[in-house]
C-alpha positions as CSV (number, residue, x, y, z in Angstrom):
1,X,-63.8,-22.5,-64.6
2,X,-62.0,-24.7,-67.2
3,X,-64.2,-27.5,-68.5
4,X,-62.8,-31.1,-68.3
5,X,-64.2,-34.5,-68.8
6,X,-64.7,-36.4,-65.5
7,X,-62.1,-39.1,-64.9
8,X,-64.9,-41.6,-64.6
9,X,-65.6,-41.4,-68.3
10,X,-63.6,-42.0,-71.4
11,X,-64.5,-40.3,-74.7
12,X,-63.6,-42.3,-77.8
13,X,-64.7,-43.0,-81.4
14,X,-66.6,-46.3,-81.6
15,X,-66.5,-47.7,-85.1
16,X,-69.3,-50.2,-84.3
17,X,-71.6,-47.3,-83.3
18,X,-70.2,-45.0,-86.0
19,X,-70.2,-42.3,-83.3
20,X,-68.2,-40.9,-80.4
21,X,-69.2,-42.5,-77.1
22,X,-68.6,-41.9,-73.4
23,X,-67.5,-45.1,-71.7
24,X,-67.9,-45.7,-68.0
25,X,-67.9,-48.8,-65.8
26,X,-71.6,-49.3,-65.9
27,X,-72.1,-48.7,-69.7
28,X,-71.8,-46.4,-72.6
29,X,-73.5,-43.2,-73.8
30,X,-73.6,-42.7,-77.6
31,X,-73.2,-39.1,-78.5
32,X,-74.6,-37.1,-81.4
33,X,-72.0,-35.2,-83.5
34,X,-72.7,-31.9,-81.7
35,X,-72.3,-33.3,-78.2
36,X,-69.1,-35.1,-79.3
37,X,-67.6,-31.8,-80.7
38,X,-68.4,-30.0,-77.4
39,X,-67.0,-32.8,-75.2
40,X,-63.9,-33.2,-77.4
41,X,-63.0,-29.6,-76.5
42,X,-63.5,-30.1,-72.7
43,X,-59.8,-30.9,-72.1
44,X,-59.3,-28.5,-69.2
45,X,-57.7,-25.8,-71.4
46,X,-60.7,-23.5,-71.9
47,X,-63.7,-22.0,-70.2
48,X,-67.1,-22.0,-71.7
49,X,-66.8,-18.7,-73.6
50,X,-63.6,-19.9,-75.3
51,X,-65.2,-23.3,-76.1
52,X,-68.1,-21.5,-77.8
53,X,-65.7,-19.2,-79.7
54,X,-63.7,-22.3,-80.9
55,X,-66.9,-24.1,-82.0
56,X,-68.2,-21.0,-83.9
57,X,-64.8,-20.6,-85.7
58,X,-64.5,-24.4,-86.5
59,X,-68.0,-24.6,-87.9
60,X,-68.3,-21.1,-89.3
61,X,-71.4,-20.2,-87.4
62,X,-72.6,-17.8,-84.7
63,X,-75.2,-17.7,-82.0
64,X,-74.7,-21.2,-80.7
65,X,-73.9,-20.1,-77.2
66,X,-77.3,-20.8,-75.6
67,X,-77.3,-24.4,-77.0
68,X,-73.7,-25.1,-76.0
69,X,-74.4,-23.7,-72.4
70,X,-77.5,-25.9,-72.1
71,X,-75.6,-29.0,-73.2
72,X,-72.7,-28.2,-70.8
73,X,-75.1,-27.7,-68.0
74,X,-76.7,-31.1,-68.8
75,X,-73.3,-32.8,-69.0
76,X,-72.3,-31.3,-65.6
77,X,-75.6,-32.5,-64.1
78,X,-74.9,-36.0,-65.5
79,X,-71.4,-36.0,-64.0
80,X,-69.7,-36.1,-67.4
81,X,-67.8,-32.8,-66.7
82,X,-65.9,-31.6,-63.8
């Protein structure tokens, strides 16, 4: 299953918050840098394993799979991801 941001949300950089945020009709969610990097990659072009591989390459690290999977699960439960 390719991960994609729900159409109900818009991910953008918010200068006033100095952070990426998820905007939706009822409000806004300010994201920490890790959450933003994960959601920026949820563009429908990759599944979870490819997303993890991309993050590990981009940040020259390994072993982040469990944390990324936990965040993706949380984001799906909140309706942020389809």
